[in-house]
Structures are given as C-alpha cells and as structure tokens.
N, C-alpha and C positions, 0 to 999 in steps of 0.2 A: 505494500499499499505506500500511497505517497501522501504526503500532509499536504493542506492549504490554510490559506490564512484568509479568514473571514474579513467583513468589512468593519467588524466593532475593534478591528484594528488602529491602536493610536501613535503608530508610528514612532514610537518608544525607542527603538533603534537596538535593543538588547538581542533578537534572536538572531539577526545575522552574522554577528562575530562568531557564534555561538556555534553555525552548521560546519560541521568537519566536511561537507562535499561542496559548499559552496553554492548549495540551490537555492538559498535564499538573496532577493535583490531587491532594491526599489522599484514599484511599479508607478503607473501613472500616478495612484493617489495612495497605494497602501502599498507594504512589502508582497511582495509573490513568493512562492515556491514553484522552481521548477521541478515538476514530476519526474522528470527523465533520471534526475539527478540528486533526487529525494530518498533514501535507504530507511528514514524514519531512525537514523543513526544506528541502524543495523552495523556490525562489525568495527562499530568505532564506541559505542555506550549502549547501556541498558534500557534506556529510554530517551526518547527524542529531546534532544536538549532545547530545541525550540520553543520545546511544549514545557520543560521545567522553569525556563525563567520567563517566560509571556505573563505580564501582569495583570492581563485581562483575559485570559484562558479564549482566544480567538484564533487557536490553530485545533484543525479537526482533519480527520482522515477526508482525503478526497474521494467521492463516491464513483468517479470515474477510472481510478487507477487501484483498484482493487488487488493487491500481490501477498502471495504466501512470505512468509519467514525465507523458507528457502530463494524466492525468486529476489526479493532482497538483498540477500547476501550474496547470490550473482552479480546482482547489480554494483552490489559493493566491491567485490571482484573484479569487476571489468573498471569501476571508476578509479580505482586505486592502481591499477596496471597501467592504465594511462598516465598516471599522475609519476609513474616510478621510470616510464619509458622516455 
C-alpha cells in the first residue's frame, strides 16, 4: 500500500524530511506522496514515519495503491538498489 496526504494537511513541513524514500514533496497546495516511491517505510522502519510525526493525522492508506507487505518489500529493494547503483 502507498500512503496519501489528505486536504487536512497544514503544511507543517515535518513529514517530508522523515521519508526515507524521498516520496513526499510539496504539491500545489499541500504535501503529496508519490505512490511509486512510498513503501510505508517497509525495509526502513516498523511504521510509516510520516504518520508518526504528523500532528493532524492527515496521512492515510491510498485506496488506489493496495500492496501487500511482500510487494512493499520488493519495491523497497528496487528503490534501494537504484540508490546503490
């Protein structure tokens, strides 16, 4: 699964630096999560770090990107292999 940021986002800037995959960026009005780079921190942490630090609880599972834990681990491995290469 990938996560998404809802329009309750207050642009507090705390989620972006916590993302180990650099999947979070400033969108037109609020922060956005790139679902192709979001692994919900699988491979990095036990829980999504953006959700941990979000003061308004505006980060949820993206309904269009339902992925298993195994799929997230494969995505993590692909993303980290690109960094190492």
